[in-house]
Every structure is written in C-alpha cells, then in structure tokens.
MARNU-106345 format. One record per atom (N, C-alpha, C): x, y, z; residue number from 1; atom name. Coordinates in steps of 0.2 Angstrom, whole numbers, plus 5000, padded with zeros to 4 digits. Example, Ala and Ser with C-alpha at 12.3 -4.5 7.8 and 13.67 -1.06 7.14 Angstrom:
REM MARNU-106345
X	Y	Z	num	atomo
5066	4972	5039	1	N
5062	4978	5039	1	CA
5066	4984	5039	1	C
5064	4989	5035	2	N
5068	4995	5036	2	CA
5064	5000	5039	2	C
END
This chain:
REM MARNU-106345
X	Y	Z	num	atomo
5417	5581	5619	1	N
5421	5585	5617	1	CA
5428	5580	5615	1	C
5432	5583	5609	2	N
5438	5579	5608	2	CA
5444	5580	5611	2	C
5448	5579	5612	3	N
5454	5578	5617	3	CA
5458	5579	5614	3	C
5463	5583	5615	4	N
5470	5588	5613	4	CA
5476	5584	5616	4	C
5474	5581	5621	5	N
5482	5580	5626	5	CA
5486	5580	5620	5	C
5486	5575	5613	6	N
5492	5576	5608	6	CA
5492	5581	5603	6	C
5499	5585	5603	7	N
5497	5592	5599	7	CA
5499	5588	5592	7	C
5492	5590	5589	8	N
5493	5585	5580	8	CA
5496	5593	5577	8	C
5499	5591	5571	9	N
5502	5596	5566	9	CA
5505	5594	5562	9	C
5499	5593	5557	10	N
5497	5587	5552	10	CA
5504	5591	5547	10	C
5511	5585	5544	11	N
5515	5589	5538	11	CA
5512	5585	5533	11	C
5515	5593	5527	12	N
5514	5592	5524	12	CA
5516	5585	5519	12	C
5514	5581	5513	13	N
5513	5577	5508	13	CA
5522	5577	5506	13	C
5521	5580	5504	14	N
5531	5583	5501	14	CA
5532	5589	5504	14	C
5537	5587	5507	15	N
5542	5589	5513	15	CA
5549	5590	5508	15	C
5550	5600	5511	16	N
5554	5602	5508	16	CA
5561	5597	5509	16	C
5570	5597	5509	17	N
5575	5598	5511	17	CA
5577	5601	5518	17	C
5577	5599	5522	18	N
5578	5602	5530	18	CA
5578	5597	5535	18	C
5579	5598	5540	19	N
5581	5594	5544	19	CA
5575	5591	5546	19	C
5575	5584	5550	20	N
5568	5579	5550	20	CA
5563	5582	5553	20	C
5557	5584	5552	21	N
5550	5585	5557	21	CA
5552	5583	5563	21	C
5557	5578	5566	22	N
5555	5574	5572	22	CA
5560	5578	5577	22	C
5564	5581	5572	23	N
5571	5585	5575	23	CA
5568	5592	5579	23	C
5561	5595	5573	24	N
5562	5602	5578	24	CA
5557	5602	5579	24	C
5557	5607	5586	25	N
5548	5610	5589	25	CA
5550	5615	5588	25	C
5542	5617	5592	26	N
5541	5624	5591	26	CA
5549	5629	5594	26	C
5546	5634	5589	27	N
5551	5640	5588	27	CA
5559	5636	5587	27	C
5560	5631	5583	28	N
5567	5629	5580	28	CA
5567	5622	5587	28	C
5564	5622	5594	29	N
5567	5620	5597	29	CA
5570	5612	5594	29	C
5573	5607	5595	30	N
5574	5600	5592	30	CA
5571	5594	5600	30	C
5566	5591	5593	31	N
5565	5585	5599	31	CA
5569	5583	5603	31	C
5566	5578	5609	32	N
5570	5574	5615	32	CA
5575	5568	5610	32	C
5581	5569	5610	33	N
5585	5562	5609	33	CA
5582	5555	5607	33	C
5578	5556	5613	34	N
5576	5548	5616	34	CA
5571	5545	5610	34	C
5565	5551	5608	35	N
5562	5553	5604	35	CA
5565	5551	5596	35	C
5569	5556	5594	36	N
5573	5557	5588	36	CA
5577	5548	5587	36	C
5577	5545	5592	37	N
5582	5540	5592	37	CA
5576	5534	5589	37	C
5572	5534	5597	38	N
5567	5527	5594	38	CA
5564	5528	5586	38	C
5562	5535	5585	39	N
5558	5535	5577	39	CA
5562	5534	5571	39	C
5568	5534	5572	40	N
5575	5531	5566	40	CA
5575	5523	5568	40	C
5576	5523	5572	41	N
5577	5514	5574	41	CA
5570	5509	5569	41	C
5565	5513	5572	42	N
5559	5511	5568	42	CA
5558	5511	5562	42	C
5560	5516	5558	43	N
5562	5518	5551	43	CA
5566	5513	5547	43	C
5572	5511	5551	44	N
5576	5509	5547	44	CA
5574	5499	5548	44	C
5571	5499	5554	45	N
5571	5492	5556	45	CA
5564	5492	5548	45	C
5558	5496	5547	46	N
5556	5494	5542	46	CA
5558	5496	5535	46	C
5563	5497	5533	47	N
5568	5498	5528	47	CA
5570	5493	5526	47	C
5571	5489	5531	48	N
5578	5487	5532	48	CA
5574	5478	5529	48	C
5567	5478	5535	49	N
5564	5471	5537	49	CA
5558	5473	5533	49	C
5553	5475	5531	50	N
5545	5479	5528	50	CA
5544	5476	5534	50	C
5534	5477	5533	51	N
5532	5479	5537	51	CA
5534	5471	5541	51	C
5531	5466	5538	52	N
5533	5458	5541	52	CA
5538	5458	5548	52	C
5544	5465	5548	53	N
5548	5463	5552	53	CA
5545	5469	5560	53	C
5538	5469	5559	54	N
5536	5474	5564	54	CA
5529	5471	5568	54	C
5528	5472	5574	55	N
5521	5472	5573	55	CA
5516	5479	5572	55	C
5509	5479	5574	56	N
5505	5479	5571	56	CA
5505	5490	5575	56	C
5507	5486	5581	57	N
5507	5495	5583	57	CA
5513	5498	5585	57	C
5518	5493	5579	58	N
5526	5500	5580	58	CA
5523	5501	5569	58	C
5522	5497	5568	59	N
5520	5500	5559	59	CA
5514	5505	5560	59	C
5511	5507	5563	60	N
5506	5511	5565	60	CA
5508	5517	5566	60	C
5512	5517	5572	61	N
5518	5521	5575	61	CA
5521	5525	5567	61	C
5520	5520	5564	62	N
5529	5524	5558	62	CA
5520	5530	5553	62	C
5517	5526	5555	63	N
5508	5531	5549	63	CA
5507	5539	5554	63	C
5507	5535	5559	64	N
5505	5542	5568	64	CA
5512	5548	5567	64	C
5518	5545	5566	65	N
5524	5549	5566	65	CA
5521	5557	5561	65	C
5518	5557	5555	66	N
5518	5562	5553	66	CA
5510	5567	5555	66	C
5506	5564	5559	67	N
5501	5569	5561	67	CA
5505	5572	5568	67	C
5509	5570	5572	68	N
5508	5571	5580	68	CA
5517	5569	5579	68	C
5520	5574	5575	69	N
5528	5573	5573	69	CA
5532	5572	5579	69	C
5531	5577	5584	70	N
5534	5579	5589	70	CA
5535	5577	5598	70	C
5529	5573	5597	71	N
5525	5567	5603	71	CA
5526	5560	5603	71	C
5528	5557	5608	72	N
5529	5549	5609	72	CA
5521	5545	5606	72	C
5519	5542	5599	73	N
5514	5541	5600	73	CA
5513	5533	5600	73	C
5518	5528	5602	74	N
5516	5524	5607	74	CA
5512	5521	5611	74	C
5509	5525	5615	75	N
5503	5525	5618	75	CA
5497	5525	5614	75	C
5496	5528	5611	76	N
5491	5530	5606	76	CA
5489	5526	5601	76	C
5495	5522	5598	77	N
5495	5518	5593	77	CA
5492	5510	5597	77	C
5494	5508	5603	78	N
5494	5503	5609	78	CA
5487	5505	5609	78	C
5483	5510	5611	79	N
5476	5512	5610	79	CA
5471	5509	5606	79	C
5474	5511	5599	80	N
5470	5509	5594	80	CA
5471	5503	5593	80	C
5477	5499	5592	81	N
5476	5490	5590	81	CA
5470	5487	5596	81	C
5470	5490	5605	82	N
5468	5487	5609	82	CA
5461	5489	5606	82	C
5459	5493	5604	83	N
5452	5494	5604	83	CA
5449	5491	5597	83	C
5451	5493	5590	84	N
5450	5489	5584	84	CA
5454	5483	5586	84	C
5458	5481	5586	85	N
5460	5472	5586	85	CA
5465	5474	5582	85	C
5466	5476	5576	86	N
5474	5474	5573	86	CA
5472	5483	5567	86	C
5479	5482	5565	87	N
5484	5487	5560	87	CA
5475	5491	5556	87	C
5475	5483	5551	88	N
5468	5486	5546	88	CA
5464	5486	5551	88	C
5461	5486	5553	89	N
5455	5487	5559	89	CA
5455	5494	5557	89	C
5460	5494	5562	90	N
5462	5502	5563	90	CA
5462	5509	5555	90	C
5463	5508	5552	91	N
5465	5510	5545	91	CA
5454	5510	5540	91	C
5453	5505	5544	92	N
5447	5504	5540	92	CA
5442	5508	5546	92	C
5442	5508	5553	93	N
5438	5513	5558	93	CA
5434	5518	5551	93	C
5427	5518	5557	94	N
5425	5525	5553	94	CA
5428	5531	5557	94	C
5429	5537	5556	95	N
5431	5543	5558	95	CA
5427	5542	5564	95	C
5422	5542	5565	96	N
5418	5545	5570	96	CA
5421	5543	5575	96	C
5422	5532	5574	97	N
5424	5529	5578	97	CA
5430	5531	5582	97	C
5434	5532	5576	98	N
5442	5536	5578	98	CA
5441	5540	5584	98	C
5438	5545	5581	99	N
5439	5550	5587	99	CA
5436	5551	5592	99	C
5433	5545	5594	100	N
5433	5543	5600	100	CA
5439	5540	5601	100	C
5443	5540	5600	101	N
5449	5537	5604	101	CA
5453	5542	5608	101	C
5455	5542	5614	102	N
5460	5548	5616	102	CA
5466	5549	5615	102	C
5467	5556	5611	103	N
5472	5557	5607	103	CA
5472	5557	5598	103	C
5464	5556	5597	104	N
5464	5556	5589	104	CA
5459	5561	5586	104	C
5464	5566	5582	105	N
5460	5571	5581	105	CA
5461	5570	5574	105	C
5457	5579	5570	106	N
5459	5577	5563	106	CA
5465	5576	5559	106	C
5470	5577	5561	107	N
5476	5575	5559	107	CA
5479	5567	5557	107	C
5473	5564	5564	108	N
5479	5557	5564	108	CA
5473	5553	5559	108	C
5468	5556	5560	109	N
5460	5554	5553	109	CA
5464	5553	5550	109	C
5465	5559	5547	110	N
5466	5563	5540	110	CA
5473	5557	5537	110	C
5476	5556	5540	111	N
5485	5553	5540	111	CA
5481	5545	5538	111	C
5477	5541	5544	112	N
5475	5533	5541	112	CA
5470	5533	5537	112	C
5467	5537	5536	113	N
5463	5537	5529	113	CA
5466	5539	5523	113	C
5470	5542	5523	114	N
5475	5544	5517	114	CA
5481	5537	5514	114	C
5480	5534	5522	115	N
5485	5526	5520	115	CA
5480	5521	5518	115	C
5472	5522	5522	116	N
5468	5514	5519	116	CA
5466	5517	5511	116	C
5464	5523	5510	117	N
5465	5526	5502	117	CA
5469	5521	5497	117	C
5477	5522	5498	118	N
5480	5520	5496	118	CA
5479	5515	5496	118	C
5481	5509	5499	119	N
5479	5501	5500	119	CA
5475	5500	5497	119	C
5471	5503	5500	120	N
5464	5502	5493	120	CA
5464	5502	5483	120	C
5468	5510	5484	121	N
5468	5510	5475	121	CA
5474	5505	5474	121	C
5480	5506	5475	122	N
5484	5497	5474	122	CA
5482	5489	5472	122	C
5476	5488	5478	123	N
5475	5482	5477	123	CA
5469	5481	5474	123	C
5465	5490	5471	124	N
5462	5489	5466	124	CA
5464	5487	5458	124	C
5471	5491	5457	125	N
5476	5491	5449	125	CA
5476	5484	5447	125	C
5479	5481	5454	126	N
5477	5475	5453	126	CA
5474	5470	5449	126	C
5469	5472	5450	127	N
5465	5466	5448	127	CA
5461	5471	5442	127	C
5460	5477	5442	128	N
5454	5481	5437	128	CA
5458	5482	5428	128	C
5455	5479	5425	129	N
5457	5478	5418	129	CA
5460	5474	5416	129	C
5462	5467	5421	130	N
5464	5460	5420	130	CA
5460	5455	5421	130	C
5464	5451	5418	131	N
5458	5444	5418	131	CA
5457	5444	5425	131	C
5451	5441	5426	132	N
5449	5438	5434	132	CA
5450	5431	5435	132	C
5452	5425	5430	133	N
5451	5420	5430	133	CA
5460	5419	5432	133	C
5463	5423	5428	134	N
5472	5423	5433	134	CA
5473	5426	5437	134	C
5470	5432	5440	135	N
5472	5434	5444	135	CA
5468	5433	5451	135	C
5464	5425	5452	136	N
5458	5427	5458	136	CA
5460	5428	5465	136	C
5468	5425	5466	137	N
5469	5427	5472	137	CA
5469	5436	5472	137	C
5474	5439	5469	138	N
5473	5448	5467	138	CA
5467	5451	5470	138	C
5461	5448	5468	139	N
5457	5449	5467	139	CA
5452	5446	5474	139	C
5454	5442	5479	140	N
5449	5441	5484	140	CA
5453	5443	5489	140	C
5461	5445	5488	141	N
5466	5452	5491	141	CA
5463	5456	5492	141	C
5458	5459	5485	142	N
5457	5466	5483	142	CA
5449	5467	5488	142	C
5443	5460	5487	143	N
5437	5462	5491	143	CA
5440	5460	5498	143	C
5446	5459	5502	144	N
5446	5458	5509	144	CA
5449	5463	5509	144	C
5455	5468	5504	145	N
5454	5476	5508	145	CA
5450	5481	5509	145	C
5448	5479	5505	146	N
5441	5484	5504	146	CA
5433	5484	5507	146	C
5431	5473	5511	147	N
5428	5476	5513	147	CA
5427	5473	5521	147	C
5432	5467	5520	148	N
5431	5464	5525	148	CA
5431	5467	5535	148	C
5434	5473	5533	149	N
5434	5477	5542	149	CA
5428	5484	5540	149	C
5423	5483	5540	150	N
5418	5488	5537	150	CA
5413	5487	5543	150	C
5408	5491	5546	151	N
5408	5490	5553	151	CA
5399	5488	5549	151	C
5395	5491	5544	152	N
5394	5490	5540	152	CA
5389	5486	5534	152	C
5387	5481	5532	153	N
5387	5477	5526	153	CA
5385	5482	5520	153	C
5391	5478	5514	154	N
5392	5481	5508	154	CA
5389	5476	5503	154	C
5387	5479	5498	155	N
5385	5477	5492	155	CA
5387	5479	5486	155	C
5394	5476	5484	156	N
5396	5477	5478	156	CA
5395	5471	5470	156	C
5396	5473	5466	157	N
5397	5470	5460	157	CA
5402	5471	5454	157	C
5405	5466	5453	158	N
5411	5466	5448	158	CA
5412	5464	5442	158	C
5408	5469	5438	159	N
5407	5467	5432	159	CA
5414	5465	5425	159	C
5413	5459	5422	160	N
5417	5456	5416	160	CA
5415	5457	5412	160	C
5419	5458	5404	161	N
5422	5456	5398	161	CA
5419	5449	5397	161	C
5421	5450	5389	162	N
5417	5444	5385	162	CA
5425	5437	5386	162	C
5429	5442	5388	163	N
5434	5439	5391	163	CA
5438	5437	5398	163	C
5432	5438	5401	164	N
5432	5439	5408	164	CA
5437	5445	5410	164	C
5439	5450	5406	165	N
5443	5455	5411	165	CA
5437	5461	5413	165	C
5439	5461	5419	166	N
5435	5465	5425	166	CA
5435	5473	5422	166	C
5431	5474	5419	167	N
5430	5483	5417	167	CA
5425	5487	5424	167	C
5424	5485	5430	168	N
5420	5492	5432	168	CA
5417	5487	5439	168	C
5420	5488	5445	169	N
5420	5487	5450	169	CA
5416	5494	5455	169	C
5409	5492	5456	170	N
5403	5495	5459	170	CA
5401	5495	5466	170	C
5398	5498	5470	171	N
5395	5497	5476	171	CA
5389	5500	5474	171	C
5384	5495	5475	172	N
5378	5494	5472	172	CA
5373	5497	5477	172	C
5377	5492	5484	173	N
5373	5494	5491	173	CA
5376	5495	5497	173	C
5373	5501	5501	174	N
5377	5501	5509	174	CA
5370	5499	5513	174	C
5373	5494	5520	175	N
5367	5491	5523	175	CA
5368	5493	5530	175	C
5368	5487	5536	176	N
5367	5490	5540	176	CA
5370	5486	5544	176	C
5372	5482	5550	177	N
5377	5477	5554	177	CA
5376	5471	5552	177	C
5369	5469	5548	178	N
5366	5463	5547	178	CA
5363	5463	5541	178	C
5362	5467	5537	179	N
5358	5467	5533	179	CA
5359	5474	5526	179	C
5359	5473	5519	180	N
5360	5476	5514	180	CA
5355	5475	5507	180	C
5352	5480	5506	181	N
5345	5481	5501	181	CA
5350	5479	5495	181	C
5346	5474	5490	182	N
5347	5472	5485	182	CA
5344	5471	5482	182	C
5345	5474	5475	183	N
5340	5472	5469	183	CA
5341	5470	5463	183	C
5341	5464	5462	184	N
5342	5461	5457	184	CA
5341	5464	5448	184	C
5334	5465	5449	185	N
5337	5468	5442	185	CA
5339	5476	5440	185	C
5341	5482	5448	186	N
5347	5484	5445	186	CA
5352	5481	5445	186	C
5354	5478	5446	187	N
5362	5474	5445	187	CA
5365	5472	5438	187	C
5358	5467	5434	188	N
5357	5465	5428	188	CA
5355	5472	5423	188	C
5351	5476	5425	189	N
5353	5483	5419	189	CA
5358	5485	5419	189	C
5362	5489	5425	190	N
5369	5491	5425	190	CA
5374	5485	5420	190	C
5373	5480	5421	191	N
5378	5475	5416	191	CA
5377	5477	5409	191	C
5373	5480	5407	192	N
5369	5481	5400	192	CA
5370	5484	5401	192	C
5371	5490	5403	193	N
5373	5497	5403	193	CA
5380	5497	5402	193	C
5386	5495	5403	194	N
5391	5494	5404	194	CA
5394	5489	5399	194	C
5390	5486	5396	195	N
5391	5481	5390	195	CA
5394	5476	5392	195	C
5394	5473	5397	196	N
5395	5466	5403	196	CA
5393	5459	5400	196	C
5398	5455	5401	197	N
5394	5449	5398	197	CA
5395	5446	5406	197	C
5398	5445	5412	198	N
5398	5442	5417	198	CA
5398	5449	5423	198	C
5397	5442	5429	199	N
5400	5445	5436	199	CA
5400	5444	5440	199	C
5402	5446	5446	200	N
5404	5441	5453	200	CA
5399	5447	5460	200	C
5397	5444	5460	201	N
5393	5447	5466	201	CA
5398	5446	5472	201	C
5398	5453	5480	202	N
5402	5452	5481	202	CA
5399	5456	5489	202	C
5400	5454	5495	203	N
5397	5457	5503	203	CA
5401	5454	5507	203	C
5400	5457	5511	204	N
5404	5457	5519	204	CA
5398	5456	5522	204	C
5399	5454	5528	205	N
5398	5452	5535	205	CA
5402	5453	5538	205	C
5398	5458	5546	206	N
5403	5462	5548	206	CA
5406	5458	5553	206	C
5399	5452	5556	207	N
5401	5450	5561	207	CA
5409	5447	5561	207	C
5410	5444	5554	208	N
5415	5442	5554	208	CA
5414	5433	5550	208	C
5408	5431	5551	209	N
5409	5424	5550	209	CA
5405	5425	5543	209	C
5408	5421	5535	210	N
5407	5423	5530	210	CA
5401	5417	5527	210	C
5399	5414	5534	211	N
5391	5409	5532	211	CA
5386	5413	5530	211	C
5384	5410	5522	212	N
5380	5416	5521	212	CA
5373	5413	5522	212	C
5368	5417	5524	213	N
5360	5418	5526	213	CA
5357	5415	5521	213	C
5351	5414	5523	214	N
5345	5412	5520	214	CA
5344	5416	5513	214	C
5344	5421	5517	215	N
5341	5429	5511	215	CA
5349	5431	5507	215	C
5352	5426	5507	216	N
5361	5428	5505	216	CA
5360	5423	5499	216	C
5354	5419	5500	217	N
5356	5413	5494	217	CA
5350	5415	5491	217	C
5345	5417	5495	218	N
5338	5418	5489	218	CA
5340	5424	5483	218	C
5343	5428	5488	219	N
5345	5434	5483	219	CA
5349	5432	5478	219	C
5354	5428	5478	220	N
5360	5424	5474	220	CA
5354	5423	5469	220	C
5350	5416	5471	221	N
5347	5415	5465	221	CA
5344	5418	5461	221	C
5339	5425	5464	222	N
5337	5430	5460	222	CA
5343	5430	5454	222	C
5347	5436	5457	223	N
5350	5437	5451	223	CA
5354	5434	5448	223	C
5353	5429	5449	224	N
5358	5422	5446	224	CA
5352	5421	5438	224	C
5347	5420	5440	225	N
5341	5420	5434	225	CA
5339	5426	5430	225	C
5340	5432	5433	226	N
5340	5438	5432	226	CA
5344	5439	5425	226	C
5349	5436	5428	227	N
5356	5437	5423	227	CA
5355	5431	5417	227	C
5354	5426	5418	228	N
5352	5421	5413	228	CA
5347	5422	5408	228	C
5343	5426	5410	229	N
5336	5427	5405	229	CA
5339	5433	5400	229	C
5345	5436	5404	230	N
5347	5443	5396	230	CA
5353	5440	5396	230	C
5355	5432	5395	231	N
5363	5430	5392	231	CA
5367	5431	5396	231	C
5368	5432	5401	232	N
5376	5436	5408	232	CA
5374	5428	5410	232	C
5383	5429	5414	233	N
5382	5425	5416	233	CA
5387	5426	5426	233	C
5383	5424	5429	234	N
5383	5425	5439	234	CA
5392	5420	5438	234	C
5397	5420	5439	235	N
5403	5417	5440	235	CA
5400	5416	5449	235	C
5401	5420	5450	236	N
5401	5416	5458	236	CA
5399	5426	5462	236	C
5396	5420	5468	237	N
5394	5424	5476	237	CA
5400	5428	5479	237	C
5407	5431	5482	238	N
5406	5429	5485	238	CA
5407	5434	5494	238	C
5406	5431	5499	239	N
5404	5434	5506	239	CA
5413	5432	5509	239	C
5415	5442	5511	240	N
5420	5444	5515	240	CA
5420	5441	5521	240	C
5421	5441	5527	241	N
5421	5440	5531	241	CA
5429	5441	5537	241	C
5430	5442	5543	242	N
5435	5446	5543	242	CA
5443	5442	5543	242	C
5443	5436	5542	243	N
5448	5429	5542	243	CA
5449	5427	5537	243	C
5442	5425	5535	244	N
5444	5422	5528	244	CA
5438	5423	5522	244	C
5437	5419	5517	245	N
5430	5423	5513	245	CA
5425	5416	5509	245	C
5421	5415	5508	246	N
5416	5411	5505	246	CA
5416	5413	5496	246	C
5416	5405	5496	247	N
5414	5408	5488	247	CA
5407	5403	5488	247	C
5404	5405	5484	248	N
5396	5401	5481	248	CA
5397	5396	5479	248	C
5403	5398	5473	249	N
5405	5391	5467	249	CA
5407	5386	5471	249	C
5411	5389	5475	250	N
5415	5382	5479	250	CA
5412	5380	5483	250	C
5406	5381	5488	251	N
5403	5377	5491	251	CA
5396	5376	5486	251	C
5396	5375	5480	252	N
5391	5374	5479	252	CA
5383	5375	5480	252	C
5384	5380	5479	253	N
5378	5385	5482	253	CA
5376	5389	5474	253	C
5380	5387	5469	254	N
5379	5390	5462	254	CA
5382	5389	5456	254	C
END
C-alpha cells in the first residue's frame, strides 16, 4: 500500500494571479514561514545561478514543490537521490519503482514524468530535421538523455536523408536488462518506407558499461550487410552507458 505521509495536492500547470501556493494552506492558512523562506531562497538561487549552482537534491526539491506544495520536501528529495543515484536517474525511473519510495504518490510521479518528457522533447528538437554531422554532440546528448538511465535495453534507429539530415527517430524494440531483440530486415524495411539513405543504430546498456558484446557486434554486421545490399549507409552504432557512450565507428568495429 502506498504511503501517504506526504500530502500531495498537485497544482495546475498554469496558475492564476494569486498568492504563491507555498504561502496558503488548507482553509486559507499560511504555510510556516521557514518553509516559505526556504523555497524562496532555492528559487532565487536557481534564477540567479541556474542548475549548476545547485546540488541534485535541491534541484529535485524545486520539481517537488508543485506536487507537495505545503510540506518540507527535502527529506523526500534526499531519499530519491539516495535510492536512484542522481537527478537524471530519478526523472528516468519507472513509475512503479518511484512509487516504492516512501512519500511518493501519483502527484510526485506526474511531476517527475512531466519534467522528463520536457527534457526529452527539448533534446530531440535540437537534432530532428538537422544535419547529424554538424550536430553530433547534440545527437549524443539526446541519446544520453533518452536512454542512459533506462532499466531495460532499448534499440533505436535514427534515419537520415541524402544530406544526412535526421528525418526520423524510432524505438524499434524493447528488451530486458541485458538483451533486446533486433531484426535487421525490419530495420532496413523501415528505412525504405521512410525513403532514408542512411541510418545510425543506438541502444543502451543498463549495466552502465557501453562495451559491446559479441552479439552486439554480430547484429551490427548483419544490419550493415542488409543495408549495403539496398544502397543504404550505416553511419554508426552507438551504445549508451550511464556516464559515457561508445561509437562502433570510432572503435574500428564498423
């Protein structure tokens, strides 16, 4: 049974002009001054120094303010960081795993997933419909944002046109903690449907180590052969780990 020690009252995404929600409690009562002051200081520090001026648990507090508007969320933020490791891992955690944490309910999960979705959309917008060659760093950042903290393997294919502009980014398969089924025929078939000229393979290793397995290398060679038979170019296969990525092209594996 989910713990309700934190009173969740998720706020609307767009708030009317009114007293700050942290200031007003049930039946019009005001939140304790120490809580209002703490939240005000965190917001001011964020606005003046940005995310780099704050440790992960304080950045997480800012997100939790909306889900739990009139209680101290610092203990919950610290518990989440302690359990999942860092801010990004908390946002990327599966809802079921988040719900196992003391104090996490539907409102908290919703807020975290809204921020995660916003981060992914912003990162994706920086690479979609743009030349991959000139925006390689942005592409790697996007892959890391979307895949680095997943609990299971995911296989994605980035499809490019003749000018190496990214025209589609699609998740082809979902797997387990150490395996994802990939079908070379389906990968190249989809490329033809999109009228793509080239592709980049991307998948993650939940273990955190991006070192390719023998199966990864064999699967890449199969897709490369299938693509080549249809005059499609396989630019790279990127394996995303927790803190770094590996490029098959850079490692001489492709």
